[in-house]
N, C-alpha and C positions, 0 to 999 in steps of 0.2 A: 595836394602833395603827390609827387611822382616818386616811384621807386627808382633805384639806381640802374644804370645800363648794365646789361649782361653780355658777356662775350662767351659763346659756347666753345666746347672742345671742337677740334677739327675732325673731319673725316676725309680720307683719301678716296676719290672716285676711281674705281678700277674697272677694267674691261668686264670682269666677271660680275661686278655690281650692276653695271649698265645692262648687261645681258639678262641678269635676273630680273631687274625692274621692268625691262622691256617685255620679257616673256610673261611675268606675273601680271603686268598691267594690260597685256593684250594689245600692245601698240602694233599696228599693222603697216603703218606708213613706211615706205622703202627707205626713207632717211634714217630710220632707227633700226633697220634690218639690212645691213650691207650684204651683197651677194658673196658667194664663195670667192669669186674672182676679185672683188673689191677687198675682201679680207686678206687674200693672198698678196695683194698689192700694198697692204699696210693701211688701208682705210679703216678707221674705227668709227663706230656709231656714236653720235652725241647722246647725252642724257636728255630725255624729253623734259620739257618745262614742268609738267605735272610731277615728275619724279624729283626734280630739284626742289619743288615746294614740299614734297613728302619728306625728303632728307632734311630740309630746314626745320620742319615741324618736329622730326625726331631729335634733331640736335637741341632744339629749344626745350623739348620735354626732358631729355637726358641732363640738361644743365641745371635742373631744379628750379628754373624760373617760373614754372607753372605749378608749383606745389600747392598754391591756393586757388588754382583755376577750377572753376566749375564746368565751364563749357567754352568752346570756340564758337562764337555766334556767326561770324561773318569774316570773309576775306575781301578786302577792298583794294583797288588799284594795284593789283599784282602786275609787275613789269619784269619781263625777262630781258636782260640787257646784253647777254652774249651766250654763246653755246658753251656747255660744260662737256668736257671730254675726259677720257681716262687719263689719269695722271694729275688732274686738278685736285687740289686740297681745299676744302671749303669749311668755313665756319660762319656763324650767324652773330651779328650784333643786334641785340634786342633793346630798343629804347622804349620803356613803358611810358604811355601817355598819361595825361591827367585823367583821374577817375571821377565818376559821378555816382552817387548813391541811387540805388533802385528802391522801390517800395518794399521789397523783400529784405532789405538790409545788405544786399550784396553791392559790389562795385562793378560798373560797366566801364571798361577801359579800352582805348584803342592804342595798340602797340605797333611800333615800326620795326619791321624785320628787314635787315639788309644782309644778304648772303654775299660774302667776299671770298675771293681766292687767296692763295698764299702771298701774292704780291700786293694784296689790298684792293684789287679791282672788284668793283661791284658786279655781280652776275645776276642778281635778282633783288627786287625790292617789293615789299608787301606791307599792307596795313591790316593787322589782325584785331578784330573786335572780340574782346574776352569778357566773360562774366567771372568775377573772382570774389572769394570770401575776404572779409576784412581781416586784418592781421591778427586780432585777438579772438576771432571766431574759431571754435574748435574744428577738428577734422571731420 
């Protein structure tokens, strides 16, 4: 049996958010750090793929979809489909996969995460392997 699909709340990607994630993440590639001249010309830095994945994880967490999660065990087949820039509004569609029981009584489940922009275009797809408690197991 699979759980129902979850659509997370949306987040707007701002220039300040990009700058914060680039600075905190220590990204040094020039693509993520436009020069003063480029900034003056209106060039904006894209959001690094790892930061898109981080935002997706935060949105999934905030949605409550992980309330029974014990651990994220693996990310599989992460695909970045297009650049994310300031002004984009993102949300995640999470489609829980079939679960299988572990010896410890937990469930091992592979969920599909699709990050979409406001127009419904996919910007990232990932498969997240989660260890979760069964529904009637206590907190």
